[in-house]
C-alpha positions in Angstrom: 70.2 33.9 4.2 67.0 35.9 4.2 66.1 34.4 0.8 66.4 30.9 2.3 64.1 31.9 5.2 61.6 33.5 2.8 61.5 30.4 0.6 61.0 28.1 3.6 58.2 30.3 5.0 56.6 30.5 1.6 56.8 26.7 1.3 55.2 26.3 4.7 52.5 28.7 3.8 51.9 27.0 0.5 51.8 23.5 2.2 49.4 24.8 4.9 47.1 26.3 2.3 47.1 23.0 0.4 46.2 21.1 3.5 43.3 23.5 4.3 42.0 23.3 0.8 42.1 19.5 0.9 40.4 19.5 4.3 37.5 21.7 2.9 37.1 19.6 -0.2 37.1 16.3 1.7 34.5 17.6 4.2 32.3 18.9 1.3 32.1 15.5 -0.4 32.7 13.1 2.5 32.0 13.2 6.2 28.7 12.9 8.0 27.2 16.0 6.5 28.8 15.9 3.1 27.3 15.8 -0.4 27.4 12.0 -0.7 25.7 11.6 2.7 23.0 14.1 1.6 22.0 12.0 -1.4 22.1 8.8 0.7 19.8 10.4 3.3 17.5 11.8 0.6 17.0 8.2 -0.8 16.5 6.9 2.7 13.9 9.6 3.4 12.0 8.6 0.3 12.0 4.9 1.3 10.7 5.8 4.8 7.9 7.9 3.3 6.8 5.1 1.1 6.9 2.6 4.0 5.0 5.1 6.2 2.3 5.4 3.5 2.0 1.5 3.3 1.7 1.4 7.1 -1.0 4.1 7.1 -3.0 2.1 4.5 -2.7 -1.1 6.6 -3.9 0.8 9.7 -6.9 2.1 7.9 -7.7 -1.4 6.6 -7.4 -2.9 10.1 -9.5 0.0 11.6 -12.3 -0.8 9.1 -12.1 -4.5 10.0 -12.2 -3.7 13.7 -15.3 -1.5 13.1 -17.1 -4.4 11.6 -16.6 -6.4 14.8 -17.2 -3.7 17.4 -20.5 -2.1 18.5 -22.5 -2.6 15.3 -21.5 -6.1 14.4 -21.6 -6.8 10.7 -23.0 -10.3 10.4 -22.0 -10.8 6.8 -18.4 -10.0 7.6 -18.5 -12.3 10.7 -20.0 -15.1 8.5 -17.2 -14.5 5.9 -14.5 -14.9 8.6 -16.2 -17.9 10.0 -16.3 -19.6 6.6 -12.7 -18.8 5.8 -11.4 -20.0 9.2 -13.4 -23.3 9.4 -13.9 -23.9 5.6 -17.7 -24.4 6.0 -20.7 -23.7 3.9 -24.5 -23.7 4.2 -26.8 -26.6 3.2 -27.1 -27.1 -0.5 -24.0 -25.0 -1.1 -21.2 -26.4 -3.1 -17.7 -25.7 -1.9 -14.8 -25.9 -4.4 -11.3 -26.1 -2.9 -8.7 -25.2 -5.4 -5.1 -26.0 -4.6 -2.7 -23.5 -6.1 0.9 -24.3 -6.6 
């Protein structure tokens, strides 16, 4: 009888150990903080850094354009904007409009 009790308790112990090992392995690879999520978040971080760099470049470009139109107005830049917006030119100037497809 004691052999039966020992074998049942050994089986329970073995079963519980297998469950614990499976739980640890599953959480190592899966889950919110697992190995797979780590690589996904690493790729996502790289994409955000690239996007952040693009946005910083755009901010610098817009800051320079804003400086041209603020306290010291750059008349050449203002003339360029005016010509682009209204498609105008000076007297004697030839304007070529090229339609691109």
